[in-house]
N, C-alpha and C positions, 0 to 999 in steps of 0.2 A: 646788525646786520646779517642776521646767518642765512639764510635764505634769500632769492630773490624769483620772480616771473618779469619776465623780459614780453612784453603781448602788442598783438597787433590786431583788427580784425578790418574785413574788407566789407564792403555793404551794395547796396541795388537799390533803388528805389522801390519801397513797395505801394505799390499802385493802389490797393483795396483802404490804407491806410490813406492814401493822399485823397481819393475820392469820398471818404467819409470826413476827413477834417477840412477839405475844402470843398464840399458842397457841390461836388462833381458831380451828382446825381447816383447811380445804379452802379456797382463796379465794372471799369471800362479802360483795361492796361492802357491801350491810345489814346484816352482822352486826358487821363494820368499823364503820361508822359509829354504830351503836348501842353499839357497847361505847365508843367513845370519849363519844359524847353533846356537850355543851358543853367537855367539858374540850379545854383546848388540847395537842393531838396535842406529844409528845414529839420531838425536832429531826427523828431518824430518819427518820419518820415521816411526812418532809413532802416532797412531789411538788413541783417547778418547774414551776412550768407556764408564768412569763414573765419575762423577767431585761430592764429599764432601762438605758439608760446612757446618760448624757452626758458626750462627752472633749469636753476642754480645753486649751490652751495657754497659754502665757505671751507674750505680742509685746507690745512697744513702751508696756512698763508698766501693763498692764491686759490681764485676760485675754478670750481670745477661743473660742468655741464653734465646734466641730469639725465635730460629731455631736450628736443627738439621733437614738434609735434602740431599741426593743425586740423583741426575740425572744422568740416565743411557740408553746405545741403546737398554735394553728392552723397554723401555717405549718409547724414540723418537729418530731422528734422531741426528747425532753428531753434524750436524749444527743447531738443536731446542736448543740440548744442550749445544752448545758455547753462543748461543745469548742469553738463559734462565738467564746463570751465568754472563754474561758480563751485563744484563739489572738490576741486582739485586745492580752488582758494583754501575752503574749508580744513582741508585735511592741511594745506602745507602753514597756514596763515602768513604768505609772504610780503616783504617789499613788494609792489608794484611800481614795474621800471616800464617807460615807452615814450614815443613820441609824438606828443601834440592828442594825450592820452586825458589830460582832463579838459580839455575845447570838445574833445569829440568822442573818442572809444569809451571812455567811461558814461557820460550820460548816455550815450546811443543803447551800451546796455541796460542802462535803468529804465529807461523808456520802452526799450523791448520788452523787461523782464514783468514790468505793470502792464503791456499790453495784452499780454501772454497770463496775464495774473500768478506770475510765478517769483516765490519766493527766496530769495537769494541769498543766504544766510554767511554764504562766505565775501561777497561784494559788499554786503553791507557791517559785515562783522568787524571792519576797522575802520579807519578814517581816512579813506580812500578818498572820498569825494572834499573832506575837508581842506578850508584853502592852505591854513596856515601850517599843516603838518604834513611828513616825510612820507606816511605809509605809501603814497605814489607819489614817484618824480618823475616830474614831464618834463626831458630834457629840451624840448621845443620852448620851454617855457622858461628853465632854469639858464640854461645856456644862453636867450635872448635877454637876460635879466629880467622878465617880465615886461617888457614894450614891445608890442605889435612891431615895432618899426625896425627891431634889429632878429625878428625870426625868420630863417631859413629854411630850406625845406631838407628834408632828411637823406635826399640824393646829393645834394650841391653839399651839406656838411662832410657826408660819406667820402665825396672826390678830393674834397680841399684835407681832409686827415687821410688821404691817401689809402683808399678803403675803396673795394671794386665801386661802389654806386651801385645803380639800380641798373639794371637791363634795360636795352635799347628796344627790346619789339614788346613791352609790357610797362605800363604804371596805372595808377589809380584809376583814370580817367576813361583806360582801355579795356576795363573787367566787362561791360557791358557784351559787348561781344562773344566773348567768353561764356560767359554765361547761357546766352540764345544759344551757343555750341555745347554747350553742358561738358566744355573743359574745366570742370573743378580743380582737376589732378593740377593745371596749371597755375591756378588760383592760387592754389595750395602753397603752391612750392615758391612763388610770389610773396607770400604770405609771410613765409616762414625765412624768404629773406631777408624783408626788413626787421624781421626780428633778431635774426643775429649782427644786421648791420647796426642796429639798435645796441645789443651789446656790448659791439664794438665801441660802441663813441662810447659806452658808460662805461666801461670797464678805463679809456683814454681818460675822462673825467675822475674817477676816482684815482688814476693817476695825479693828475691837475693837483688835485685834492689831498696827495700825501694819506688818502687810506689805503693805497698799495704802495710800494716799492718799485724803483724799475726792476725788481728780479721778480718781485711777485705779480707784476704786473706781464713782461713777459712770459712768464709762465704759464699764467689765465688762459693768454692768448696762443701756446703753444698745446693746452686742453683742450679748448676748444677747434683748433684744427685738428690734432687726434681726434676727437668724440666726432667730425665731419667724415673726417676720414673711414673713421669704421663704420659709424650709425648713417649717417647721412650724402654720399658719396653724388648726390646731384647737385650739392650748394660748395663740393669743393673749390668751385671759382672763388668763393668767401674766403676763403685760408687767408690768414696772413703771412702764414711761412714763418711765424716766429721761432726761434730754436732754445 
């Protein structure tokens, strides 16, 4: 494993797909939302509104962050966003890292590509969807030992590990008002926070596995802090203070 992409997606109800799939008649967003109500939509009914990623590579016995970015529908259409993410995967051929990505993010991306008639050679080029391969590492599944009873939220786990956790003013269930207000920048920042927290957890897991020595672990955290300070000042609250 020489390079990784930690990623996370944010979604909203695709009211057009809901009306088609649930036979609700002509497209009517209000009818679709009323029909779904508080129920979590089935995966094909999720529209991707943001894709955040953290790219990192292994160098000199520690991990170095190369980029933290988030594409969102405030800047580009969903089809372009999916294509942009897939192009990075095709170029880097990384191991994918995430939290609940096998249960949600990866299948949603595949469904959205199929809905748009988009070929995704990067996403389909490695065994990211294969159950018994490590091309994609889902920390939610791994740390719970693939038992749903052991699964915890990223926010809870982050706080237990003495990481900052998610901000109190926004979480995945509160994105709809931000979408309606077209506050896509805040959504993108939220998504980037998730990938940084996931990366923190992954580094801790690598230390547990012995893939990183204590010194390499601290150096990896220091490099992340330095990258954030220089490139992503809006995420400074996620710095670990590693030295």
